[in-house]
Residue, then its C-alpha position, 0 to 999 in steps of 0.5 A: x537443468x541438471x547438477x554438475x558432476x562433482x558437486x555430491x562430494x563438495x563442501x559448503x562453507x559460510x565464511x566470506x566476509x566479501x559477499x552480500x545477498x542484498x546489494x539493491x539495498x545500497x541504491x535503495x537506501x541511497x534514495x532514503x538518504x536523499x529524501x530525508x528519511x533519517x532526518x524526519x525520523x530524528x526531527x519527529x520521533x522522540x522517547x523522552x523516557x524508556x522502559x529499558x535503558x538506551x531502548x528509545x535512543x537513536x531512533x532514526x537509525x533503529x527505524x531505517x534499519x527495520x525499514x531496510x530489513x523490510x525492503x529485503x524481505x523481512x517479515x518478522x523481527x529475527x529476519x532483520x538479522x540479515x542486515x548483519x550477514x556477510x559484507x553488509x557491514x562494509x556497506x552500511x553502518x549503525x546496524x543493529x541486533x534484532x534484539x535491539x530492534x525489538x526492544x526499540x519496537x516495544x517502546x512505542x506507545x500510541x503517541x510515538x505511533x502518531x510521530x511515525x505516521x506523521x514521518x510516513x506522510x512527510x517522506x511520501x511528499x518528498x518521494x514524490x517531489x524527488x522521483x516521478x512517483x504518482x505520475x499525473x498527480x497534478x491533474x487527477x489523484x484517487x484516494x482509497x480507503x479499506x481495511x483487512x484483518x491480519x490473523x494472530x495465533x496465541x493469546x499474547x497479541x494485545x488487541x487481538x480479537x475476533x472480526x469479520x473478514x471474507x475468505x472465499x467470498x464468504x464472511x467468516x470470524x477470525x482472530x487477529x488485528x485490523x489495519x486501516x489504510x488509505x493509498x494514493x494513486x493516479x490513472x497512470x500510477x501505481x498506489x502508494x500508502x498515504x496512512x495506516x493505523x492498526x486497530x483491534x480485530x473487533x473494530x469496525x471497518x469504518x471506525x477512524x475513516x474520516x480522520x484517515x480520509x482527511x489526512x490522505x486528501x491533505x497529503x495529496x495536496x501537499x504532494x502536488x494534487x492541484x486538480x480533482x481529488x476523488x475519495x473512493x470506498x465500500x459500504x463500510x465508508x458511505x457514512x456522513x462522516x466520510x462525506x463531510x470530511x470529503x467536503x471540508x477538504x474540497x475533494x469528491x467522493x464516490x462511496x457505496x451506500x448500504x441498501x436500506x429501504x429509501x435506497x431501495x425505493x429509489x432504485x425501484x423509480x428507475x425506468x427500465x429505459x434509463x439503464x445503459x449498458x457498461x463496457x467493462x475490459x473484456x466485453x464485446x460488440x454485438x454484431x447486429x446491433x453494434x452495442x456492447x454486451x455486458x453483464x452490467x447496466x448503469x442507471x443514475x438518479x441526478x438528485x438523491x438525498x442521503x443520510x436524511x435521518x441525520x443533521x448532516x444530510x447530502x444531495x448527490x448522484x445516486x448511480x446504480x449498477x445492476x448485474x444479472x443474478x446468474x443463479x436465477x437465470x430460469x426465471x420467467x423475467x430477469x432477476x437483478x442485483x443492484x449495486x448503488x454508490x453515492x457520488x458528486x463526480x462529474x463524470x457520466x454514469x458508465x464512466x464513473x461506474x468504471x472509475x468507482x470499480x477501480x477502487x479495488x486497486x487498493x487489494x494490490x497494496x494489501x497483497x503486496x504488504x501480506x506478502x511482505x512485511x505484513x505476513x506477521x505481526x511480530x510483537x505481543x505488544x500492540x504499539x510494537x505491531x503498530x510501529x511495525x506496519x507503519x514501517x512497513x507502509x514507509x518501505x512499500x513507498x520506498x521500494x515503489x519509488x525505486x521501482x519508478x527510477x529503475x524503469x517503466x516495468x519496475x513502475x508497476x511491478x508488486x513489491x515481491x518482484x521489485x525484491x527479487x529483481x532489485x533488492x536481493x541480487x547478490x555481489x562481491x565487495x572489492x576495493x581496487x585502489x581504495x575504490x569500493x566496487x560491487x561485482x554482480x552476476x554477469x547475464x542478470x536479467x534486470x541489469x539494465x533496470x539496476x543500473x539505471x536505478x543506481x545511475x539515478x540515485x548514486x551516479x554522482x557519488x560513487x562509481x557504478x558496480x561492475x558486472x562480474 
């Protein structure tokens, strides 16, 4: 690619009131209106008093502005000024300045964040019922829970403290805030956020997990999960409180157990002929025996009693995956590393192991959040950052639903891809014969998906945009 001749003498002027840089916000926010986002916020979020006069008024308009800015790529409060550039004022009404939105976020207390969390759950139910989000939810749905540590810098962040996190596979101490999140996914549907809760950086990974799991299971039932609900988590959530929450809500569980003396003794009782090779993606069959060549083998103990030292002991299956220790291949006998997980699933042990390992799908959601609204925690106040985190979850679910309506490729695309191909599309506003028209770039590679989303959301209300 080469710059055309003459452009070294060109002049650039930001003065066009008819251009917009995020034309995709029109169908995305149209979907938000169709699924009742503003109404949910108006009904459930209320400020009886506010520190700054009028800062708590019209939470529906202010929070939807924040969510729209996040969908367009904003990762801090100042970035929300994107909604007031060019011709955005001709597309949307009630757009607030970043300073006003920041004041509104600073009015949030713990009670207000609980109200906003209920909006997240109610809006997700509406999205599932009005779009093809979470296909196959009536047969089987997975609830995954995990936490992450978002780094903060400086001394002005409330709640910021040192917590453990993994960087390049190593445990390190890092100062920050720790969101705990639950996601819903299906065998054919990408994960969406069922709940997210901001905590201090030093909070244990499993703190508050039982209530989060209960809320996620109830949300899945409300969204149409009539079949099996399976809760998956790592060792931070393999404790009696989470298992009791699953049992009370009528869900199954698949949770990693910490290797204590009881678990170690149980693993030692497994006979050598009980181990079964697991077919992971990428494994190949042995040409001589026909068996799958895999680095992992699986065995199970059908009746294992966990948490026996507590009043809430549970008996279920203990499935153990063993992996050859690559650091000790020169030993006379094989040295194995064992990874046990506790489950009441009815699948055979190899299939249950593969299903459990897919718990890592929640990391794709974290990657989307980190590459988007949670790149920063923008405020010094804990309540404002909590509200920002929940708005990020609502924006993530909204983008995921819009991608589902745009096409099969967009249904599983990452959030950054959806923003680049669907949302941040430049357009010029025209109004021939008082009919609004958006002129979009000719030969846009994702024009068919964009128009499909437009037709499904606004096809009955507005004429389709005209490619330039």
